[in-house]
Wavefront OBJ file of the C-alpha trace (Angstrom):
o trace
v -12.236 -15.242 41.236
v -11.681 -17.888 38.500
v -13.594 -15.647 35.897
v -11.096 -12.751 36.674
v -8.085 -15.126 36.158
v -9.579 -16.567 32.950
v -10.078 -12.731 31.692
v -6.457 -12.043 32.546
v -5.088 -15.296 30.652
v -7.239 -14.618 27.760
v -4.902 -13.549 24.833
v -7.556 -12.989 22.066
v -7.515 -9.210 22.286
v -3.635 -9.231 22.149
v -3.817 -11.338 18.762
v -6.133 -8.803 17.292
v -3.857 -5.920 18.422
v -0.913 -7.729 17.023
v -2.758 -8.286 13.517
v -3.885 -4.637 13.537
v -0.208 -3.470 14.146
v 0.924 -5.762 11.427
v -1.593 -4.362 8.814
v -0.770 -0.808 9.800
v 3.024 -1.688 9.230
v 2.301 -3.188 5.886
v 0.259 -0.101 4.736
v 3.031 2.167 5.857
v 5.603 0.352 3.783
v 3.321 0.337 0.806
v 2.601 3.977 1.058
v 6.381 4.830 1.475
v 7.334 2.738 -1.630
v 4.573 4.446 -3.593
v 5.667 7.821 -2.366
v 9.277 7.104 -3.043
v 8.936 5.567 -6.419
v 5.833 7.599 -7.586
v 7.572 9.635 -10.126
v 9.300 6.532 -11.565
v 6.051 4.584 -11.818
v 4.337 7.677 -13.289
v 6.959 7.873 -15.966
v 6.632 4.130 -16.806
v 3.063 4.476 -17.387
v 3.636 7.592 -19.543
v 6.016 5.636 -21.776
v 3.530 2.930 -22.349
v 0.674 5.510 -22.975
v 2.884 7.445 -25.417
v 3.944 4.157 -27.120
v 0.215 3.306 -27.660
v -0.810 6.896 -28.547
v -0.470 6.458 -32.360
v -2.405 3.175 -32.473
v -5.351 4.447 -30.122
v -5.264 8.091 -31.282
v -5.488 9.266 -27.656
v -3.735 12.086 -25.736
v 0.009 12.073 -24.960
v 1.410 11.960 -21.327
v 4.166 14.347 -20.211
v 7.022 12.652 -18.299
v 8.057 14.124 -15.000
v 11.657 14.980 -14.559
l 1 2 3 4 5 6 7 8 9 10 11 12 13 14 15 16 17 18 19 20 21 22 23 24 25 26 27 28 29 30 31 32 33 34 35 36 37 38 39 40 41 42 43 44 45 46 47 48 49 50 51 52 53 54 55 56 57 58 59 60 61 62 63 64 65
């Protein structure tokens, strides 16, 4: 009987579930931000690539509108 009560009172599994939910929430926020700001981030990198193009002789990047 004591082992059953100990099992019911054990909160280790609940803590692991809480951490898992927290990690999932953080991942969802990161994905949402990247998708929402994706075009702006892409254009910022393209601006840098195009600014360095005369120095490096590499290819140019087309900005998204």
